[in-house]
Wavefront OBJ file of the C-alpha trace (Angstrom):
o trace
v 12.436 19.576 -8.614
v 8.944 18.108 -8.383
v 8.599 15.320 -5.798
v 7.065 13.079 -8.456
v 10.440 13.220 -10.241
v 12.419 11.968 -7.238
v 12.267 8.195 -8.008
v 13.604 8.732 -11.531
v 16.412 10.907 -10.156
v 17.355 8.111 -7.763
v 17.327 5.636 -10.674
v 20.202 7.576 -12.212
v 22.004 8.089 -8.887
v 21.720 4.489 -7.662
v 25.201 3.329 -8.716
v 26.947 6.004 -6.680
v 24.579 6.053 -3.723
v 26.319 3.549 -1.444
v 29.643 5.309 -1.954
v 28.119 8.629 -0.908
v 26.421 7.395 2.258
v 29.629 5.580 3.150
v 31.321 8.971 3.437
v 29.131 9.670 6.483
v 30.785 7.706 9.316
v 27.609 7.562 11.409
v 25.068 6.848 8.675
v 24.601 3.101 9.195
v 24.953 3.289 12.967
v 22.142 5.861 13.100
v 19.875 3.638 10.998
v 20.520 0.679 13.288
v 19.679 2.822 16.299
v 16.321 3.813 14.792
v 15.605 0.231 13.711
v 16.054 -0.939 17.302
v 13.327 1.538 18.337
v 10.800 -0.773 16.639
v 11.271 -3.327 19.408
v 11.239 -6.223 16.947
v 10.895 -9.823 18.094
v 11.294 -13.159 16.276
v 8.329 -14.013 14.084
v 7.347 -10.415 13.388
v 6.622 -9.092 9.895
v 8.131 -5.712 8.978
v 7.604 -3.305 6.081
v 10.680 -1.280 5.103
v 9.329 1.672 3.117
v 11.753 3.669 0.989
v 14.449 1.020 1.363
v 16.705 2.480 -1.328
v 19.757 0.295 -1.945
v 19.077 -1.626 1.260
v 20.815 0.362 3.995
v 17.641 0.518 6.093
v 16.960 -3.148 5.334
v 20.406 -4.099 6.616
v 19.695 -2.113 9.782
v 16.513 -4.126 10.323
v 18.340 -7.425 9.744
v 20.953 -6.376 12.304
v 18.282 -5.304 14.798
v 16.276 -8.523 14.587
v 17.741 -11.418 12.587
v 15.028 -13.743 11.333
v 12.138 -11.307 11.105
v 10.295 -11.242 7.777
v 11.078 -8.022 5.900
v 9.234 -6.681 2.855
v 11.440 -3.877 1.501
v 9.841 -1.388 -0.895
v 11.111 1.512 -2.991
v 9.683 3.589 -5.830
v 13.035 3.733 -7.642
v 13.694 0.747 -9.894
v 17.402 1.604 -9.956
v 17.699 1.588 -6.167
v 15.781 -1.708 -5.869
v 18.053 -3.266 -8.509
v 21.125 -2.284 -6.485
v 19.566 -3.665 -3.298
v 18.774 -7.013 -4.936
v 22.395 -7.407 -6.058
v 23.476 -7.772 -2.421
v 23.347 -10.904 -0.294
v 20.305 -11.188 1.960
v 18.679 -13.777 4.224
v 15.751 -15.699 2.772
v 13.465 -13.684 5.054
v 14.048 -10.489 2.987
v 12.029 -9.663 -0.140
v 12.314 -6.533 -2.310
v 9.353 -4.931 -4.105
v 9.373 -2.081 -6.623
v 6.392 0.109 -5.714
v 5.415 3.557 -4.555
v 4.778 3.661 -0.830
v 1.129 4.591 -1.271
v 0.543 1.680 -3.684
v 1.873 -1.140 -1.490
v -0.614 -4.005 -1.472
v 0.725 -5.965 1.494
v -0.042 -6.479 5.139
v -0.820 -6.652 7.878
v 2.545 -5.828 9.464
v 3.737 -5.750 13.040
v 5.958 -2.754 12.274
v 6.819 -0.250 9.546
v 10.207 1.419 9.159
v 10.566 4.447 6.885
v 13.989 6.079 6.580
v 14.269 9.405 4.752
v 10.901 8.800 3.088
v 8.136 11.067 4.380
v 9.910 14.270 3.330
v 9.915 13.023 -0.285
v 6.245 12.063 -0.483
v 3.918 14.142 -2.674
v 1.070 13.518 -0.187
v 2.582 12.574 3.189
v -0.694 12.567 5.123
v -2.370 10.222 2.663
v 0.592 7.836 2.823
v 0.755 7.931 6.627
v -2.944 7.133 6.730
v -2.331 4.226 4.353
v 0.550 2.982 6.531
v -1.765 2.976 9.520
v -4.150 0.602 7.731
v -1.278 -1.784 6.948
v -0.275 -2.099 10.610
v -1.801 -4.561 13.022
v -3.539 -3.152 16.110
v -0.745 -2.096 18.451
v 1.738 -2.040 15.555
v 4.651 0.377 15.533
v 5.795 2.969 12.996
v 9.322 4.375 13.177
v 10.478 7.208 10.945
v 14.181 7.989 10.575
v 14.089 11.475 9.103
v 15.753 14.844 8.689
v 14.066 17.600 10.676
v 15.744 20.959 11.307
v 13.113 23.701 11.267
v 12.705 23.855 15.056
v 16.312 24.940 15.570
v 18.404 27.709 14.029
v 21.521 25.778 15.047
v 20.339 22.595 13.320
v 19.363 24.575 10.226
v 22.818 26.149 10.103
v 24.518 22.772 10.647
v 22.520 21.230 7.814
v 23.538 24.035 5.456
v 27.198 23.542 6.402
v 26.952 19.776 5.856
v 25.384 20.339 2.450
v 28.431 22.382 1.505
v 30.108 18.970 1.340
v 27.158 16.755 0.372
v 26.078 18.649 -2.763
v 29.520 18.738 -4.449
v 30.198 15.101 -3.471
v 26.859 14.019 -4.907
v 27.543 15.919 -8.092
v 30.964 14.297 -8.508
v 29.653 10.793 -7.767
v 26.551 10.920 -9.978
v 27.022 13.817 -12.394
v 23.678 15.217 -11.194
v 23.756 18.253 -8.942
v 19.971 18.734 -8.926
v 19.189 15.702 -6.724
v 21.483 16.897 -3.935
v 20.400 20.500 -4.239
v 16.862 19.133 -3.850
v 18.020 17.220 -0.763
v 19.234 20.432 0.876
v 16.103 22.386 0.011
v 13.635 19.599 0.868
v 15.073 19.280 4.376
v 14.936 23.046 4.877
v 11.277 23.090 3.820
v 10.164 19.981 5.715
v 8.413 19.708 9.081
v 10.255 20.495 12.266
v 10.195 17.726 14.867
v 7.165 19.248 16.610
v 5.208 19.506 13.353
v 6.056 15.949 12.339
v 4.942 14.587 15.707
v 1.691 16.525 15.262
v 1.319 15.112 11.743
v 1.578 11.569 13.094
v -1.045 12.312 15.745
v -3.389 13.800 13.113
v -3.133 10.513 11.272
v -4.271 8.637 14.399
v -0.940 7.360 15.698
v -0.688 7.310 19.479
v 2.190 7.415 21.944
v 4.117 9.597 19.498
v 7.656 10.478 20.547
v 10.871 11.611 18.910
v 14.546 11.903 19.772
v 17.538 13.341 17.928
v 20.025 10.800 16.608
v 23.443 11.349 18.243
v 26.603 11.878 16.235
v 27.703 14.149 13.428
v 24.111 15.057 12.492
v 22.841 15.672 16.031
v 19.701 17.793 15.782
v 19.476 17.163 12.030
v 18.287 13.537 11.957
v 15.634 12.248 14.367
v 13.901 9.000 15.276
v 10.100 9.326 15.407
v 7.941 6.554 16.838
v 4.188 6.059 17.051
v 1.738 3.197 17.431
v -1.606 2.120 16.082
v -4.074 1.916 18.975
v -4.763 -1.528 20.365
v -8.029 -2.983 19.174
v -10.919 -2.008 21.435
v -12.144 -4.956 23.454
v -15.889 -5.456 23.247
l 1 2 3 4 5 6 7 8 9 10 11 12 13 14 15 16 17 18 19 20 21 22 23 24 25 26 27 28 29 30 31 32 33 34 35 36 37 38 39 40 41 42 43 44 45 46 47 48 49 50 51 52 53 54 55 56 57 58 59 60 61 62 63 64 65 66 67 68 69 70 71 72 73 74 75 76 77 78 79 80 81 82 83 84 85 86 87 88 89 90 91 92 93 94 95 96 97 98 99 100 101 102 103 104 105 106 107 108 109 110 111 112 113 114 115 116 117 118 119 120 121 122 123 124 125 126 127 128 129 130 131 132 133 134 135 136 137 138 139 140 141 142 143 144 145 146 147 148 149 150 151 152 153 154 155 156 157 158 159 160 161 162 163 164 165 166 167 168 169 170 171 172 173 174 175 176 177 178 179 180 181 182 183 184 185 186 187 188 189 190 191 192 193 194 195 196 197 198 199 200 201 202 203 204 205 206 207 208 209 210 211 212 213 214 215 216 217 218 219 220 221 222 223 224 225 226 227 228 229 230
């Protein structure tokens, strides 16, 4: 499946999406853990890229109640589902591709399960950098297994459950087969850290998310350099 087709696939899968992620007992806990890595404080403005039905948005609200959140997704169906839920007045949802967001500046950007699905990840990461304030923080919550044979094997085993469940919930096997393959083909943790550095993020670090998907899902963090004092 072409990556340009992914938003339309999620349009059709949106109704069953929350049910599927709810089958993973650590899914929301892991998102909250990565959201806390942003180090958010009251008064900050945050961009939630690839917000889907709002799971990552809810993690941000839990991490820092009261921060302003602009939540963006390229799938109209996923945004519609997110808007149906109850949110604080500080949360706003926008239907847009990540690379077309016309907002900013932000104190922080959170992107969960996004970069792997981008047709041009480097161009989008470069764009994200321009939307962040000097010293701003980017956190990616992303699958990354290529550095470890054990993690690769675990991901394949997990997909033995995920693909059939996705098919039953949505009637579309192709999206979840794409999920398995896209993770297998995506950057390992070392390569993704290097990708962030190539796009001028500094202080880049990553850590595996504990739980059922240990070694499969990671938190990546980087910063925009502080403005040079003249």
